[in-house]
C-alpha positions in Angstrom: 0.0 0.0 0.0 1.5 3.3 -1.0 0.0 6.7 -0.7 1.4 9.5 -2.9 1.2 13.1 -1.8 2.7 16.1 -3.6 3.7 15.1 -7.1 5.9 18.1 -7.4 8.3 17.1 -4.6 12.0 17.1 -5.5 13.7 13.7 -5.8 16.0 12.6 -3.0 19.7 13.1 -3.5 21.7 10.0 -4.2 22.7 8.5 -0.8 24.4 5.4 -2.0 27.5 6.3 0.1 25.3 6.6 3.2 23.9 3.1 2.5 27.5 1.9 2.1 28.3 3.4 5.5 25.3 1.6 7.0 26.6 -1.6 5.5 30.1 -1.1 6.9 28.5 -0.7 10.4 27.5 -4.4 10.3 31.1 -5.4 11.1 31.2 -3.1 14.1 28.1 -4.4 15.9 26.6 -0.9 15.9 24.2 0.5 18.4 20.6 1.4 17.5 21.6 5.0 18.2 24.4 5.1 15.7 22.3 3.3 13.0 19.4 5.7 13.6 21.8 8.7 13.3 23.0 7.4 9.9 19.4 6.8 8.7 18.5 10.3 9.7 21.5 11.6 7.7 20.7 9.5 4.7 17.0 10.6 4.6 17.5 14.2 5.7 15.4 14.0 8.9 16.2 14.5 12.6 17.0 11.6 14.8 13.7 12.1 16.6 12.0 11.3 13.3 13.5 7.7 13.1 11.9 4.7 14.7 13.2 1.1 14.8 10.9 -1.6 16.0 11.6 -5.3 16.3 9.3 -8.3 16.6 9.2 -9.9 20.0 6.7 -12.4 21.2 4.1 -11.4 18.7 4.4 -7.7 19.3 6.6 -4.8 18.1 9.0 -3.3 20.6 10.8 0.0 20.0 14.6 -0.4 19.7 15.0 3.3 18.9 14.3 5.9 20.1 15.4 4.7 23.6 12.6 6.8 25.3 10.0 4.5 23.8 11.7 1.2 24.8 9.8 1.3 28.1 6.6 2.8 26.7 5.1 -0.6 25.9 4.7 -2.8 22.9 2.5 -2.6 19.8 0.4 -5.8 19.4 0.5 -7.2 15.8 -3.3 -7.2 15.9 -3.3 -3.4 16.4 -4.4 -1.0 13.8 -1.1 0.9 14.2 0.8 1.6 11.0 3.8 -0.3 12.3 1.7 -3.4 13.1 0.1 -3.2 9.6 3.5 -2.8 8.0 4.8 -5.9 9.8 1.7 -8.1 9.4 1.3 -7.3 5.7 5.0 -7.1 4.8 4.2 -4.0 2.7 5.7 -0.5 2.8 3.7 2.7 3.3 4.4 6.2 2.1 2.0 8.9 3.3 2.6 12.7 2.9 -0.8 13.4 4.5 -0.4 11.2 7.5 -1.8 13.7 10.0 -5.1 13.6 8.3 -5.3 9.7 8.5 -6.7 8.3 11.7 -3.8 6.6 13.5 -2.6 5.7 17.0 -0.8 8.8 18.3 0.1 7.6 21.8 3.8 7.3 21.0 3.8 10.8 19.5 3.1 12.3 22.9 6.3 10.8 24.5 8.9 13.6 24.9 12.1 12.5 23.1 15.6 13.5 24.2 16.7 17.2 23.9 20.0 16.2 22.4 18.5 16.4 18.9 19.4 19.4 16.9 15.7 20.1 16.1 14.2 19.2 19.5 11.9 21.9 20.8 10.0 22.3 24.0 7.0 20.4 22.6 6.6 17.1 20.9 5.5 17.6 17.3 2.9 15.5 15.6 3.9 13.3 12.6 2.8 14.9 9.4 4.5 12.6 6.8 5.7 9.0 7.2 7.4 6.1 5.5 7.0 2.7 7.2 8.9 -0.3 5.8 9.1 -3.9 7.0 12.5 -5.2 8.0 12.7 -8.7 6.6 15.1 -11.6 6.4 16.2 -12.5 2.8 13.7 -15.5 2.9 10.9 -13.0 3.6 10.4 -13.4 7.4 9.5 -10.0 8.9 11.5 -9.3 12.0 10.7 -5.6 12.5 9.8 -2.2 11.1 11.7 1.0 10.3 9.8 4.2 10.2 10.9 7.7 9.0 8.7 10.6 9.6 8.6 14.4 9.2 7.1 16.2 12.2 5.7 19.7 12.5 2.9 21.7 13.9 1.2 21.4 10.5 1.9 20.0 7.0 3.6 23.1 5.7 6.1 23.1 8.6 7.1 19.5 8.3 9.5 19.8 5.4 9.5 18.4 1.9 7.3 15.5 0.9 8.8 12.0 0.8 9.3 10.6 -2.7 9.2 7.1 -4.1 13.0 7.4 -4.3 13.1 8.1 -0.5 11.0 5.0 0.0 13.4 2.9 -2.2 16.3 4.2 -0.1 14.6 3.2 3.1 13.8 -0.3 1.6 17.5 -0.8 0.8 18.4 0.4 4.3 15.8 -2.1 5.8 17.6 -4.9 4.0 20.8 -3.9 5.8 18.9 -3.5 9.1 17.7 -7.1 8.9 21.3 -8.2 9.5 21.9 -5.8 12.5 22.4 -7.8 15.8 20.1 -5.6 17.8 17.2 -6.5 15.5 17.3 -10.1 16.8 14.4 -10.9 19.1 16.6 -12.1 22.0 19.3 -9.4 21.7 19.7 -7.2 24.7 18.9 -3.5 24.2 20.6 -2.1 27.2 20.3 1.5 28.3 20.9 4.3 26.0 24.0 6.5 26.3 22.7 9.2 24.0 
C-alpha cells in the first residue's frame, strides 16, 4: 500500500554512500543510536524522526528511540501503522499522515533534547514512511519508520518521494542483519 502526496516534490539526492556506510557498520556491531543517526542523515530528517521496532513475542517493541523502549509494545493485531506494515509485509508512504486516523500515543512521548531540532514540545507526525525489516527469505523481524514532524503539514519539510521509499527499503535490508534486530538481543540502556 503506497500513498502519494505532492507530485511536485523534488527527488531525493543519491545517498548510496550513506547506505554503504550503513553496510560497513555491520562489522562493528553498531548501536541502534548510531544506526538511527546514519538513517537520519541518509534521509535528511532529525534523529527524533527515526523509529526502529523489532518483533518480540508477537508484538513490536521499540529499539529506537530509547525513550520509547519502556513505553510498551504494539500488538501485531493493532491498527497501528507499524503493526500493519509488519503483518502485511508492505511498505507505506504517506505525505498526508496527520489527516489519517492513527494511533498517536507514542507521538506524545517527549524525546531527548540532544536532537538538533528538538523543541520544547513534541511535534505530531505529518508525513511517514513505514517499511518492513525482513530476512532474505521474507520473514518480517521488525519495522523501520521515518517521519517528518511539524505543527502542521507546511512546517514538516519536503514530501517523501518514491526514491526516498526505495532508499529506506534498501536500508531495511541492511537493518535485517543488525544484531540488535534479533528478538533475543539485549537492548541495554541508551547512552545518548
